[in-house]
Structures are given as C-alpha cells and as structure tokens.
PQR file with spaces between the fields and no chain letter, atoms N, CA, C, O and H, PARSE charges and radii, in Angstrom:
ATOM       1  N    MET     1     -16.786    7.358    9.371 -0.4000 1.5000
ATOM       2  CA   MET     1     -17.709    6.264    9.523 -0.0000 2.0000
ATOM       3  C    MET     1     -18.901    6.733   10.339  0.5500 1.7000
ATOM       4  O    MET     1     -18.732    7.337   11.398 -0.5500 1.4000
ATOM       5  N    ASP     2     -20.096    6.462    9.856 -0.4000 1.5000
ATOM       6  CA   ASP     2     -21.316    6.871   10.533 -0.0000 2.0000
ATOM       7  C    ASP     2     -21.652    5.849   11.609  0.5500 1.7000
ATOM       8  O    ASP     2     -21.942    4.694   11.294 -0.5500 1.4000
ATOM       9  H    ASP     2     -20.234    5.972    8.995  0.4000 1.0000
ATOM      10  N    THR     3     -21.617    6.256   12.876 -0.4000 1.5000
ATOM      11  CA   THR     3     -21.894    5.331   13.969 -0.0000 2.0000
ATOM      12  C    THR     3     -23.270    5.543   14.574  0.5500 1.7000
ATOM      13  O    THR     3     -23.604    4.920   15.582 -0.5500 1.4000
ATOM      14  H    THR     3     -21.382    7.194   13.131  0.4000 1.0000
ATOM      15  N    THR     4     -24.079    6.419   13.970 -0.4000 1.5000
ATOM      16  CA   THR     4     -25.414    6.650   14.504 -0.0000 2.0000
ATOM      17  C    THR     4     -26.319    5.469   14.194  0.5500 1.7000
ATOM      18  O    THR     4     -26.213    4.842   13.140 -0.5500 1.4000
ATOM      19  H    THR     4     -23.808    6.924   13.152  0.4000 1.0000
ATOM      20  N    ILE     5     -27.204    5.181   15.125 -0.4000 1.5000
ATOM      21  CA   ILE     5     -28.157    4.083   14.923 -0.0000 2.0000
ATOM      22  C    ILE     5     -29.364    4.644   14.185  0.5500 1.7000
ATOM      23  O    ILE     5     -29.959    5.631   14.617 -0.5500 1.4000
ATOM      24  H    ILE     5     -27.290    5.690   15.981  0.4000 1.0000
ATOM      25  N    LYS     6     -29.720    4.023   13.087 -0.4000 1.5000
ATOM      26  CA   LYS     6     -30.826    4.494   12.273 -0.0000 2.0000
ATOM      27  C    LYS     6     -32.157    4.221   12.980  0.5500 1.7000
ATOM      28  O    LYS     6     -32.243    3.300   13.792 -0.5500 1.4000
ATOM      29  H    LYS     6     -29.236    3.221   12.736  0.4000 1.0000
ATOM      30  N    PRO     7     -33.199    5.017   12.680 -0.5600 1.5000
ATOM      31  CA   PRO     7     -34.503    4.800   13.303  0.2800 2.0000
ATOM      32  C    PRO     7     -35.016    3.378   13.069  0.5500 1.7000
ATOM      33  O    PRO     7     -34.827    2.799   11.999 -0.5500 1.4000
ATOM      34  N    ASP     8     -35.653    2.846   14.071 -0.4000 1.5000
ATOM      35  CA   ASP     8     -36.232    1.490   14.018 -0.0000 2.0000
ATOM      36  C    ASP     8     -35.194    0.425   13.704  0.5500 1.7000
ATOM      37  O    ASP     8     -35.514   -0.583   13.074 -0.5500 1.4000
ATOM      38  H    ASP     8     -35.806    3.317   14.940  0.4000 1.0000
ATOM      39  N    TYR     9     -33.943    0.637   14.139 -0.4000 1.5000
ATOM      40  CA   TYR     9     -32.857   -0.313   13.862 -0.0000 2.0000
ATOM      41  C    TYR     9     -33.206   -1.725   14.330  0.5500 1.7000
ATOM      42  O    TYR     9     -33.112   -2.684   13.563 -0.5500 1.4000
ATOM      43  H    TYR     9     -33.683    1.456   14.651  0.4000 1.0000
ATOM      44  N    LEU    10     -33.608   -1.842   15.593 -0.4000 1.5000
ATOM      45  CA   LEU    10     -33.899   -3.166   16.130 -0.0000 2.0000
ATOM      46  C    LEU    10     -35.118   -3.777   15.465  0.5500 1.7000
ATOM      47  O    LEU    10     -35.132   -4.972   15.169 -0.5500 1.4000
ATOM      48  H    LEU    10     -33.684   -1.064   16.216  0.4000 1.0000
ATOM      49  N    LYS    11     -36.146   -2.964   15.227 -0.4000 1.5000
ATOM      50  CA   LYS    11     -37.354   -3.466   14.579 -0.0000 2.0000
ATOM      51  C    LYS    11     -37.039   -3.988   13.182  0.5500 1.7000
ATOM      52  O    LYS    11     -37.513   -5.055   12.791 -0.5500 1.4000
ATOM      53  H    LYS    11     -36.135   -1.993   15.467  0.4000 1.0000
ATOM      54  N    GLN    12     -36.243   -3.237   12.434 -0.4000 1.5000
ATOM      55  CA   GLN    12     -35.893   -3.655   11.079 -0.0000 2.0000
ATOM      56  C    GLN    12     -35.129   -4.966   11.097  0.5500 1.7000
ATOM      57  O    GLN    12     -35.412   -5.858   10.298 -0.5500 1.4000
ATOM      58  H    GLN    12     -35.858   -2.370   12.752  0.4000 1.0000
ATOM      59  N    HIS    13     -34.165   -5.097   11.997 -0.4000 1.5000
ATOM      60  CA   HIS    13     -33.334   -6.286   11.995 -0.0000 2.0000
ATOM      61  C    HIS    13     -34.041   -7.505   12.575  0.5500 1.7000
ATOM      62  O    HIS    13     -33.786   -8.629   12.144 -0.5500 1.4000
ATOM      63  H    HIS    13     -33.935   -4.372   12.647  0.4000 1.0000
ATOM      64  N    HIS    14     -34.925   -7.296   13.545 -0.4000 1.5000
ATOM      65  CA   HIS    14     -35.686   -8.435   14.034 -0.0000 2.0000
ATOM      66  C    HIS    14     -36.638   -8.931   12.951  0.5500 1.7000
ATOM      67  O    HIS    14     -36.951  -10.120   12.892 -0.5500 1.4000
ATOM      68  H    HIS    14     -35.132   -6.382   13.895  0.4000 1.0000
ATOM      69  N    ALA    15     -37.100   -8.018   12.092 -0.4000 1.5000
ATOM      70  CA   ALA    15     -37.983   -8.395   11.000 -0.0000 2.0000
ATOM      71  C    ALA    15     -37.188   -8.867    9.783  0.5500 1.7000
ATOM      72  O    ALA    15     -37.767   -9.397    8.835 -0.5500 1.4000
ATOM      73  H    ALA    15     -36.846   -7.052   12.140  0.4000 1.0000
ATOM      74  N    GLY    16     -35.851   -8.676    9.801 -0.4000 1.5000
ATOM      75  CA   GLY    16     -35.008   -9.094    8.684 -0.0000 2.0000
ATOM      76  C    GLY    16     -35.105   -8.186    7.480  0.5500 1.7000
ATOM      77  O    GLY    16     -34.997   -8.655    6.347 -0.5500 1.4000
ATOM      78  H    GLY    16     -35.380   -8.245   10.571  0.4000 1.0000
ATOM      79  N    ILE    17     -35.310   -6.873    7.700 -0.4000 1.5000
ATOM      80  CA   ILE    17     -35.465   -5.915    6.607 -0.0000 2.0000
ATOM      81  C    ILE    17     -34.199   -5.056    6.486  0.5500 1.7000
ATOM      82  O    ILE    17     -33.714   -4.522    7.483 -0.5500 1.4000
ATOM      83  H    ILE    17     -35.398   -6.492    8.620  0.4000 1.0000
ATOM      84  N    CYS    18     -33.670   -4.926    5.274 -0.4000 1.5000
ATOM      85  CA   CYS    18     -32.480   -4.117    5.028 -0.0000 2.0000
ATOM      86  C    CYS    18     -32.812   -2.633    5.165  0.5500 1.7000
ATOM      87  O    CYS    18     -33.778   -2.168    4.560 -0.5500 1.4000
ATOM      88  H    CYS    18     -34.063   -5.360    4.463  0.4000 1.0000
ATOM      89  N    PRO    19     -32.028   -1.868    5.956 -0.5600 1.5000
ATOM      90  CA   PRO    19     -32.290   -0.438    6.096  0.2800 2.0000
ATOM      91  C    PRO    19     -31.933    0.362    4.849  0.5500 1.7000
ATOM      92  O    PRO    19     -32.338    1.518    4.730 -0.5500 1.4000
ATOM      93  N    GLU    20     -31.185   -0.224    3.920 -0.4000 1.5000
ATOM      94  CA   GLU    20     -30.772    0.479    2.701 -0.0000 2.0000
ATOM      95  C    GLU    20     -31.775    0.321    1.560  0.5500 1.7000
ATOM      96  O    GLU    20     -32.181    1.308    0.947 -0.5500 1.4000
ATOM      97  H    GLU    20     -30.856   -1.163    4.017  0.4000 1.0000
ATOM      98  N    CYS    21     -32.176   -0.921    1.274 -0.4000 1.5000
ATOM      99  CA   CYS    21     -33.036   -1.159    0.107 -0.0000 2.0000
ATOM     100  C    CYS    21     -34.379   -1.798    0.442  0.5500 1.7000
ATOM     101  O    CYS    21     -35.248   -1.899   -0.424 -0.5500 1.4000
ATOM     102  H    CYS    21     -31.846   -1.723    1.772  0.4000 1.0000
ATOM     103  N    GLY    22     -34.559   -2.236    1.700 -0.4000 1.5000
ATOM     104  CA   GLY    22     -35.813   -2.889    2.080 -0.0000 2.0000
ATOM     105  C    GLY    22     -35.827   -4.370    1.760  0.5500 1.7000
ATOM     106  O    GLY    22     -36.859   -5.024    1.911 -0.5500 1.4000
ATOM     107  H    GLY    22     -33.853   -2.154    2.403  0.4000 1.0000
ATOM     108  N    GLY    23     -34.693   -4.915    1.316 -0.4000 1.5000
ATOM     109  CA   GLY    23     -34.606   -6.338    0.990 -0.0000 2.0000
ATOM     110  C    GLY    23     -34.532   -7.216    2.234  0.5500 1.7000
ATOM     111  O    GLY    23     -34.626   -6.729    3.361 -0.5500 1.4000
ATOM     112  H    GLY    23     -33.854   -4.383    1.194  0.4000 1.0000
ATOM     113  N    THR    24     -34.363   -8.492    2.016 -0.4000 1.5000
ATOM     114  CA   THR    24     -34.317   -9.465    3.102 -0.0000 2.0000
ATOM     115  C    THR    24     -32.905   -9.581    3.660  0.5500 1.7000
ATOM     116  O    THR    24     -31.948   -9.815    2.922 -0.5500 1.4000
ATOM     117  H    THR    24     -34.286   -8.887    1.101  0.4000 1.0000
ATOM     118  N    MET    25     -32.789   -9.413    4.992 -0.4000 1.5000
ATOM     119  CA   MET    25     -31.501   -9.555    5.676 -0.0000 2.0000
ATOM     120  C    MET    25     -31.365  -10.989    6.173  0.5500 1.7000
ATOM     121  O    MET    25     -32.338  -11.610    6.600 -0.5500 1.4000
ATOM     122  H    MET    25     -33.566   -9.223    5.592  0.4000 1.0000
ATOM     123  N    LYS    26     -30.143  -11.500    6.109 -0.4000 1.5000
ATOM     124  CA   LYS    26     -29.849  -12.857    6.548 -0.0000 2.0000
ATOM     125  C    LYS    26     -28.685  -12.801    7.529  0.5500 1.7000
ATOM     126  O    LYS    26     -27.749  -12.026    7.334 -0.5500 1.4000
ATOM     127  H    LYS    26     -29.352  -10.995    5.762  0.4000 1.0000
ATOM     128  N    ARG    27     -28.732  -13.613    8.580 -0.4000 1.5000
ATOM     129  CA   ARG    27     -27.640  -13.661    9.547 -0.0000 2.0000
ATOM     130  C    ARG    27     -26.438  -14.316    8.891  0.5500 1.7000
ATOM     131  O    ARG    27     -26.577  -15.257    8.109 -0.5500 1.4000
ATOM     132  H    ARG    27     -29.492  -14.243    8.739  0.4000 1.0000
ATOM     133  N    GLY    28     -25.251  -13.806    9.218 -0.4000 1.5000
ATOM     134  CA   GLY    28     -24.024  -14.361    8.676 -0.0000 2.0000
ATOM     135  C    GLY    28     -22.872  -14.134    9.636  0.5500 1.7000
ATOM     136  O    GLY    28     -23.080  -13.711   10.774 -0.5500 1.4000
ATOM     137  H    GLY    28     -25.139  -13.041    9.853  0.4000 1.0000
ATOM     138  N    VAL    29     -21.672  -14.409    9.188 -0.4000 1.5000
ATOM     139  CA   VAL    29     -20.478  -14.199   10.000 -0.0000 2.0000
ATOM     140  C    VAL    29     -19.424  -13.464    9.172  0.5500 1.7000
ATOM     141  O    VAL    29     -19.439  -13.510    7.942 -0.5500 1.4000
ATOM     142  H    VAL    29     -21.503  -14.752    8.264  0.4000 1.0000
ATOM     143  N    TYR    30     -18.506  -12.782    9.872 -0.4000 1.5000
ATOM     144  CA   TYR    30     -17.376  -12.139    9.221 -0.0000 2.0000
ATOM     145  C    TYR    30     -16.179  -12.244   10.150  0.5500 1.7000
ATOM     146  O    TYR    30     -16.333  -12.516   11.341 -0.5500 1.4000
ATOM     147  H    TYR    30     -18.494  -12.744   10.871  0.4000 1.0000
ATOM     148  N    ILE    31     -14.995  -12.031    9.612 -0.4000 1.5000
ATOM     149  CA   ILE    31     -13.781  -12.065   10.421 -0.0000 2.0000
ATOM     150  C    ILE    31     -13.356  -10.625   10.697  0.5500 1.7000
ATOM     151  O    ILE    31     -13.053   -9.871    9.772 -0.5500 1.4000
ATOM     152  H    ILE    31     -14.870  -11.810    8.645  0.4000 1.0000
ATOM     153  N    ARG    32     -13.337  -10.250   11.975 -0.4000 1.5000
ATOM     154  CA   ARG    32     -12.914   -8.914   12.375 -0.0000 2.0000
ATOM     155  C    ARG    32     -11.429   -8.964   12.715  0.5500 1.7000
ATOM     156  O    ARG    32     -11.008   -9.682   13.622 -0.5500 1.4000
ATOM     157  H    ARG    32     -13.583  -10.863   12.726  0.4000 1.0000
ATOM     158  N    GLU    33     -10.657   -8.199   11.981 -0.4000 1.5000
ATOM     159  CA   GLU    33      -9.212   -8.174   12.219 -0.0000 2.0000
ATOM     160  C    GLU    33      -8.900   -7.311   13.436  0.5500 1.7000
ATOM     161  O    GLU    33      -9.427   -6.207   13.575 -0.5500 1.4000
ATOM     162  H    GLU    33     -10.999   -7.615   11.245  0.4000 1.0000
ATOM     163  N    GLU    34      -8.040   -7.820   14.316 -0.4000 1.5000
ATOM     164  CA   GLU    34      -7.653   -7.066   15.501 -0.0000 2.0000
ATOM     165  C    GLU    34      -6.544   -6.073   15.151  0.5500 1.7000
ATOM     166  O    GLU    34      -5.654   -6.362   14.351 -0.5500 1.4000
ATOM     167  H    GLU    34      -7.612   -8.716   14.204  0.4000 1.0000
ATOM     168  N    ILE    35      -6.623   -4.908   15.768 -0.4000 1.5000
ATOM     169  CA   ILE    35      -5.639   -3.854   15.564 -0.0000 2.0000
ATOM     170  C    ILE    35      -4.881   -3.647   16.881  0.5500 1.7000
ATOM     171  O    ILE    35      -5.483   -3.634   17.955 -0.5500 1.4000
ATOM     172  H    ILE    35      -7.346   -4.674   16.418  0.4000 1.0000
ATOM     173  N    GLY    36      -3.583   -3.487   16.791 -0.4000 1.5000
ATOM     174  CA   GLY    36      -2.763   -3.249   17.979 -0.0000 2.0000
ATOM     175  C    GLY    36      -1.824   -2.086   17.740  0.5500 1.7000
ATOM     176  O    GLY    36      -1.673   -1.616   16.612 -0.5500 1.4000
ATOM     177  H    GLY    36      -3.094   -3.497   15.918  0.4000 1.0000
ATOM     178  N    GLY    37      -1.204   -1.631   18.794 -0.4000 1.5000
ATOM     179  CA   GLY    37      -0.285   -0.515   18.638 -0.0000 2.0000
ATOM     180  C    GLY    37       0.574   -0.312   19.872  0.5500 1.7000
ATOM     181  O    GLY    37       0.320   -0.882   20.933 -0.5500 1.4000
ATOM     182  H    GLY    37      -1.327   -2.013   19.710  0.4000 1.0000
ATOM     183  N    ARG    38       1.584    0.504   19.708 -0.4000 1.5000
ATOM     184  CA   ARG    38       2.445    0.874   20.832 -0.0000 2.0000
ATOM     185  C    ARG    38       2.891    2.311   20.646  0.5500 1.7000
ATOM     186  O    ARG    38       2.917    2.817   19.524 -0.5500 1.4000
ATOM     187  H    ARG    38       1.790    0.967   18.846  0.4000 1.0000
ATOM     188  N    PRO    39       3.240    2.969   21.740 -0.5600 1.5000
ATOM     189  CA   PRO    39       3.639    4.376   21.659  0.2800 2.0000
ATOM     190  C    PRO    39       4.868    4.569   20.766  0.5500 1.7000
ATOM     191  O    PRO    39       5.784    3.746   20.763 -0.5500 1.4000
ATOM     192  N    ASP    40       4.869    5.658   20.020 -0.4000 1.5000
ATOM     193  CA   ASP    40       6.013    5.992   19.178 -0.0000 2.0000
ATOM     194  C    ASP    40       7.201    6.467   20.018  0.5500 1.7000
ATOM     195  O    ASP    40       8.356    6.229   19.665 -0.5500 1.4000
ATOM     196  H    ASP    40       4.125    6.326   20.023  0.4000 1.0000
ATOM     197  N    PHE    41       6.909    7.133   21.119 -0.4000 1.5000
ATOM     198  CA   PHE    41       7.943    7.654   22.009 -0.0000 2.0000
ATOM     199  C    PHE    41       7.592    7.274   23.441  0.5500 1.7000
ATOM     200  O    PHE    41       6.412    7.171   23.779 -0.5500 1.4000
ATOM     201  H    PHE    41       5.971    7.327   21.406  0.4000 1.0000
ATOM     202  N    ILE    42       8.574    7.070   24.269 -0.4000 1.5000
ATOM     203  CA   ILE    42       8.336    6.710   25.662 -0.0000 2.0000
ATOM     204  C    ILE    42       7.529    7.814   26.340  0.5500 1.7000
ATOM     205  O    ILE    42       7.916    8.983   26.337 -0.5500 1.4000
ATOM     206  H    ILE    42       9.532    7.154   23.995  0.4000 1.0000
ATOM     207  N    GLY    43       6.404    7.416   26.916 -0.4000 1.5000
ATOM     208  CA   GLY    43       5.536    8.375   27.590 -0.0000 2.0000
ATOM     209  C    GLY    43       4.784    9.306   26.654  0.5500 1.7000
ATOM     210  O    GLY    43       4.126   10.245   27.101 -0.5500 1.4000
ATOM     211  H    GLY    43       6.090    6.466   26.919  0.4000 1.0000
ATOM     212  N    GLY    44       4.881    9.044   25.352 -0.4000 1.5000
ATOM     213  CA   GLY    44       4.223    9.918   24.380 -0.0000 2.0000
ATOM     214  C    GLY    44       2.765    9.571   24.167  0.5500 1.7000
ATOM     215  O    GLY    44       2.310    8.489   24.538 -0.5500 1.4000
ATOM     216  H    GLY    44       5.416    8.281   24.989  0.4000 1.0000
ATOM     217  N    GLU    45       2.040   10.495   23.568 -0.4000 1.5000
ATOM     218  CA   GLU    45       0.628   10.299   23.287 -0.0000 2.0000
ATOM     219  C    GLU    45       0.387    9.731   21.886  0.5500 1.7000
ATOM     220  O    GLU    45      -0.717    9.270   21.596 -0.5500 1.4000
ATOM     221  H    GLU    45       2.410   11.373   23.267  0.4000 1.0000
ATOM     222  N    VAL    46       1.385    9.756   21.025 -0.4000 1.5000
ATOM     223  CA   VAL    46       1.240    9.286   19.652 -0.0000 2.0000
ATOM     224  C    VAL    46       1.461    7.783   19.612  0.5500 1.7000
ATOM     225  O    VAL    46       2.460    7.275   20.121 -0.5500 1.4000
ATOM     226  H    VAL    46       2.282   10.131   21.261  0.4000 1.0000
ATOM     227  N    VAL    47       0.505    7.068   18.992 -0.4000 1.5000
ATOM     228  CA   VAL    47       0.577    5.608   18.902 -0.0000 2.0000
ATOM     229  C    VAL    47       0.400    5.210   17.447  0.5500 1.7000
ATOM     230  O    VAL    47      -0.524    5.677   16.781 -0.5500 1.4000
ATOM     231  H    VAL    47      -0.307    7.480   18.578  0.4000 1.0000
ATOM     232  N    THR    48       1.272    4.358   16.956 -0.4000 1.5000
ATOM     233  CA   THR    48       1.126    3.813   15.612 -0.0000 2.0000
ATOM     234  C    THR    48       0.327    2.519   15.710  0.5500 1.7000
ATOM     235  O    THR    48       0.719    1.591   16.418 -0.5500 1.4000
ATOM     236  H    THR    48       2.023    3.979   17.498  0.4000 1.0000
ATOM     237  N    MET    49      -0.802    2.463   14.991 -0.4000 1.5000
ATOM     238  CA   MET    49      -1.678    1.291   15.007 -0.0000 2.0000
ATOM     239  C    MET    49      -1.456    0.475   13.733  0.5500 1.7000
ATOM     240  O    MET    49      -1.222    1.033   12.661 -0.5500 1.4000
ATOM     241  H    MET    49      -1.120    3.217   14.416  0.4000 1.0000
ATOM     242  N    SER    50      -1.532   -0.848   13.861 -0.4000 1.5000
ATOM     243  CA   SER    50      -1.377   -1.716   12.705 -0.0000 2.0000
ATOM     244  C    SER    50      -2.091   -3.041   12.965  0.5500 1.7000
ATOM     245  O    SER    50      -2.345   -3.385   14.120 -0.5500 1.4000
ATOM     246  H    SER    50      -1.722   -1.301   14.732  0.4000 1.0000
ATOM     247  N    PRO    51      -2.419   -3.795   11.905 -0.5600 1.5000
ATOM     248  CA   PRO    51      -3.065   -5.093   12.081  0.2800 2.0000
ATOM     249  C    PRO    51      -2.147   -6.052   12.837  0.5500 1.7000
ATOM     250  O    PRO    51      -0.930   -6.035   12.651 -0.5500 1.4000
ATOM     251  N    THR    52      -2.739   -6.886   13.691 -0.4000 1.5000
ATOM     252  CA   THR    52      -1.952   -7.831   14.477 -0.0000 2.0000
ATOM     253  C    THR    52      -1.791   -9.178   13.787  0.5500 1.7000
ATOM     254  O    THR    52      -0.925   -9.969   14.162 -0.5500 1.4000
ATOM     255  H    THR    52      -3.728   -6.900   13.843  0.4000 1.0000
ATOM     256  N    GLY    53      -2.621   -9.445   12.780 -0.4000 1.5000
ATOM     257  CA   GLY    53      -2.584  -10.747   12.119 -0.0000 2.0000
ATOM     258  C    GLY    53      -3.539  -11.749   12.745  0.5500 1.7000
ATOM     259  O    GLY    53      -3.681  -12.871   12.258 -0.5500 1.4000
ATOM     260  H    GLY    53      -3.324   -8.803   12.476  0.4000 1.0000
ATOM     261  N    ARG    54      -4.198  -11.338   13.832 -0.4000 1.5000
ATOM     262  CA   ARG    54      -5.192  -12.197   14.479 -0.0000 2.0000
ATOM     263  C    ARG    54      -6.574  -11.702   14.095  0.5500 1.7000
ATOM     264  O    ARG    54      -6.772  -10.520   13.810 -0.5500 1.4000
ATOM     265  H    ARG    54      -4.083  -10.426   14.227  0.4000 1.0000
ATOM     266  N    GLY    55      -7.515  -12.615   14.092 -0.4000 1.5000
ATOM     267  CA   GLY    55      -8.881  -12.253   13.772 -0.0000 2.0000
ATOM     268  C    GLY    55      -9.858  -12.922   14.708  0.5500 1.7000
ATOM     269  O    GLY    55      -9.507  -13.850   15.437 -0.5500 1.4000
ATOM     270  H    GLY    55      -7.354  -13.574   14.324  0.4000 1.0000
ATOM     271  N    LYS    56     -11.094  -12.441   14.682 -0.4000 1.5000
ATOM     272  CA   LYS    56     -12.147  -12.994   15.522 -0.0000 2.0000
ATOM     273  C    LYS    56     -13.402  -13.144   14.667  0.5500 1.7000
ATOM     274  O    LYS    56     -13.741  -12.239   13.904 -0.5500 1.4000
ATOM     275  H    LYS    56     -11.379  -11.687   14.090  0.4000 1.0000
ATOM     276  N    ILE    57     -14.088  -14.271   14.786 -0.4000 1.5000
ATOM     277  CA   ILE    57     -15.319  -14.485   14.041 -0.0000 2.0000
ATOM     278  C    ILE    57     -16.457  -13.806   14.785  0.5500 1.7000
ATOM     279  O    ILE    57     -16.656  -14.041   15.977 -0.5500 1.4000
ATOM     280  H    ILE    57     -13.812  -15.006   15.406  0.4000 1.0000
ATOM     281  N    CYS    58     -17.204  -12.960   14.078 -0.4000 1.5000
ATOM     282  CA   CYS    58     -18.303  -12.190   14.659 -0.0000 2.0000
ATOM     283  C    CYS    58     -19.553  -12.352   13.797  0.5500 1.7000
ATOM     284  O    CYS    58     -19.474  -12.753   12.636 -0.5500 1.4000
ATOM     285  H    CYS    58     -17.041  -12.768   13.110  0.4000 1.0000
ATOM     286  N    GLY    59     -20.697  -12.039   14.378 -0.4000 1.5000
ATOM     287  CA   GLY    59     -21.959  -12.120   13.650 -0.0000 2.0000
ATOM     288  C    GLY    59     -22.281  -10.831   12.913  0.5500 1.7000
ATOM     289  O    GLY    59     -21.842   -9.751   13.311 -0.5500 1.4000
ATOM     290  H    GLY    59     -20.762  -11.713   15.321  0.4000 1.0000
ATOM     291  N    CYS    60     -23.043  -10.947   11.847 -0.4000 1.5000
ATOM     292  CA   CYS    60     -23.476   -9.769   11.102 -0.0000 2.0000
ATOM     293  C    CYS    60     -24.808  -10.055   10.412  0.5500 1.7000
ATOM     294  O    CYS    60     -25.280  -11.191   10.394 -0.5500 1.4000
ATOM     295  H    CYS    60     -23.400  -11.823   11.523  0.4000 1.0000
ATOM     296  N    TRP    61     -25.401   -9.010    9.848 -0.4000 1.5000
ATOM     297  CA   TRP    61     -26.580   -9.106    8.994 -0.0000 2.0000
ATOM     298  C    TRP    61     -26.133   -8.790    7.570  0.5500 1.7000
ATOM     299  O    TRP    61     -25.365   -7.851    7.363 -0.5500 1.4000
ATOM     300  H    TRP    61     -25.017   -8.087    9.863  0.4000 1.0000
ATOM     301  N    LYS    62     -26.596   -9.552    6.595 -0.4000 1.5000
ATOM     302  CA   LYS    62     -26.230   -9.348    5.190 -0.0000 2.0000
ATOM     303  C    LYS    62     -27.495   -9.350    4.344  0.5500 1.7000
ATOM     304  O    LYS    62     -28.314  -10.264    4.438 -0.5500 1.4000
ATOM     305  H    LYS    62     -27.220  -10.315    6.764  0.4000 1.0000
ATOM     306  N    CYS    63     -27.650   -8.309    3.510 -0.4000 1.5000
ATOM     307  CA   CYS    63     -28.819   -8.227    2.638 -0.0000 2.0000
ATOM     308  C    CYS    63     -28.625   -9.140    1.429  0.5500 1.7000
ATOM     309  O    CYS    63     -27.582   -9.111    0.776 -0.5500 1.4000
ATOM     310  H    CYS    63     -26.985   -7.567    3.434  0.4000 1.0000
ATOM     311  N    LYS    64     -29.623   -9.934    1.146 -0.4000 1.5000
ATOM     312  CA   LYS    64     -29.550  -10.862    0.014 -0.0000 2.0000
ATOM     313  C    LYS    64     -29.690  -10.142   -1.325  0.5500 1.7000
ATOM     314  O    LYS    64     -29.271  -10.666   -2.357 -0.5500 1.4000
ATOM     315  H    LYS    64     -30.471   -9.958    1.676  0.4000 1.0000
ATOM     316  N    GLN    65     -30.287   -8.924   -1.315 -0.4000 1.5000
ATOM     317  CA   GLN    65     -30.505   -8.202   -2.575 -0.0000 2.0000
ATOM     318  C    GLN    65     -29.359   -7.254   -2.925  0.5500 1.7000
ATOM     319  O    GLN    65     -28.783   -7.351   -4.008 -0.5500 1.4000
ATOM     320  H    GLN    65     -30.628   -8.499   -0.476  0.4000 1.0000
ATOM     321  N    CYS    66     -29.024   -6.327   -2.002 -0.4000 1.5000
ATOM     322  CA   CYS    66     -28.047   -5.294   -2.348 -0.0000 2.0000
ATOM     323  C    CYS    66     -26.645   -5.578   -1.783  0.5500 1.7000
ATOM     324  O    CYS    66     -25.684   -4.909   -2.163 -0.5500 1.4000
ATOM     325  H    CYS    66     -29.493   -6.249   -1.122  0.4000 1.0000
ATOM     326  N    GLY    67     -26.520   -6.559   -0.882 -0.4000 1.5000
ATOM     327  CA   GLY    67     -25.217   -6.894   -0.337 -0.0000 2.0000
ATOM     328  C    GLY    67     -24.801   -6.046    0.862  0.5500 1.7000
ATOM     329  O    GLY    67     -23.713   -6.238    1.406 -0.5500 1.4000
ATOM     330  H    GLY    67     -27.301   -7.102   -0.573  0.4000 1.0000
ATOM     331  N    HIS    68     -25.658   -5.109    1.279 -0.4000 1.5000
ATOM     332  CA   HIS    68     -25.351   -4.269    2.445 -0.0000 2.0000
ATOM     333  C    HIS    68     -25.193   -5.165    3.660  0.5500 1.7000
ATOM     334  O    HIS    68     -25.974   -6.098    3.849 -0.5500 1.4000
ATOM     335  H    HIS    68     -26.541   -4.953    0.837  0.4000 1.0000
ATOM     336  N    SER    69     -24.179   -4.891    4.496 -0.4000 1.5000
ATOM     337  CA   SER    69     -24.009   -5.667    5.705 -0.0000 2.0000
ATOM     338  C    SER    69     -23.759   -4.756    6.894  0.5500 1.7000
ATOM     339  O    SER    69     -23.200   -3.668    6.757 -0.5500 1.4000
ATOM     340  H    SER    69     -23.545   -4.133    4.343  0.4000 1.0000
ATOM     341  N    GLU    70     -24.182   -5.218    8.061 -0.4000 1.5000
ATOM     342  CA   GLU    70     -24.010   -4.484    9.308 -0.0000 2.0000
ATOM     343  C    GLU    70     -23.631   -5.459   10.401  0.5500 1.7000
ATOM     344  O    GLU    70     -24.069   -6.610   10.408 -0.5500 1.4000
ATOM     345  H    GLU    70     -24.636   -6.102    8.173  0.4000 1.0000
ATOM     346  N    MET    71     -22.804   -4.983   11.331 -0.4000 1.5000
ATOM     347  CA   MET    71     -22.418   -5.812   12.462 -0.0000 2.0000
ATOM     348  C    MET    71     -23.618   -6.002   13.383  0.5500 1.7000
ATOM     349  O    MET    71     -24.473   -5.122   13.480 -0.5500 1.4000
ATOM     350  H    MET    71     -22.448   -4.048   11.326  0.4000 1.0000
ATOM     351  N    CYS    72     -23.684   -7.130   14.050 -0.4000 1.5000
ATOM     352  CA   CYS    72     -24.711   -7.354   15.063 -0.0000 2.0000
ATOM     353  C    CYS    72     -24.350   -6.524   16.277  0.5500 1.7000
ATOM     354  O    CYS    72     -23.182   -6.455   16.659 -0.5500 1.4000
ATOM     355  H    CYS    72     -22.989   -7.845   13.972  0.4000 1.0000
ATOM     356  N    LYS    73     -25.328   -5.903   16.879 -0.4000 1.5000
ATOM     357  CA   LYS    73     -25.079   -5.054   18.044 -0.0000 2.0000
ATOM     358  C    LYS    73     -25.378   -5.816   19.309  0.5500 1.7000
ATOM     359  O    LYS    73     -25.231   -5.275   20.405 -0.5500 1.4000
ATOM     360  H    LYS    73     -26.277   -5.959   16.569  0.4000 1.0000
C-alpha cells in the first residue's frame, strides 16, 4: 500500500479535485473495520490479526467520475 502523500494533496482536496483523473471529489463516509489480535505464544513476538466484527464510521473523499476514494487525513 502506497502511504506517500502526493504533491499538492491538501490543495487538491480543498479544491475538490481528484488526484487520479482530475474529476470532482465529494465528501462521504465509509465503515472502517477494526482489527485485533493476540500473541500466538506466551511472550512471543508473533501475533495473529483478524477482524473484530466492530466498525467505525470515518470520513473520506470520493470522486464522482472515476470512483477513486481516499481517507480524510
């Protein structure tokens, strides 16, 4: 997953411009699933992660033309 911030990220989003196609971005919401885990062995460094079944409503930007979406920072 690319976590780098693209040039003019804030300028593009304040103007509502999609960084992928140049279309119009619209504010929206999405459900972020929470992930939890516990150690595989006592005192071990290996942890098995899995969905918890809980979610949280978060804000995002969604392009009306190409469907590209990004989380709000």
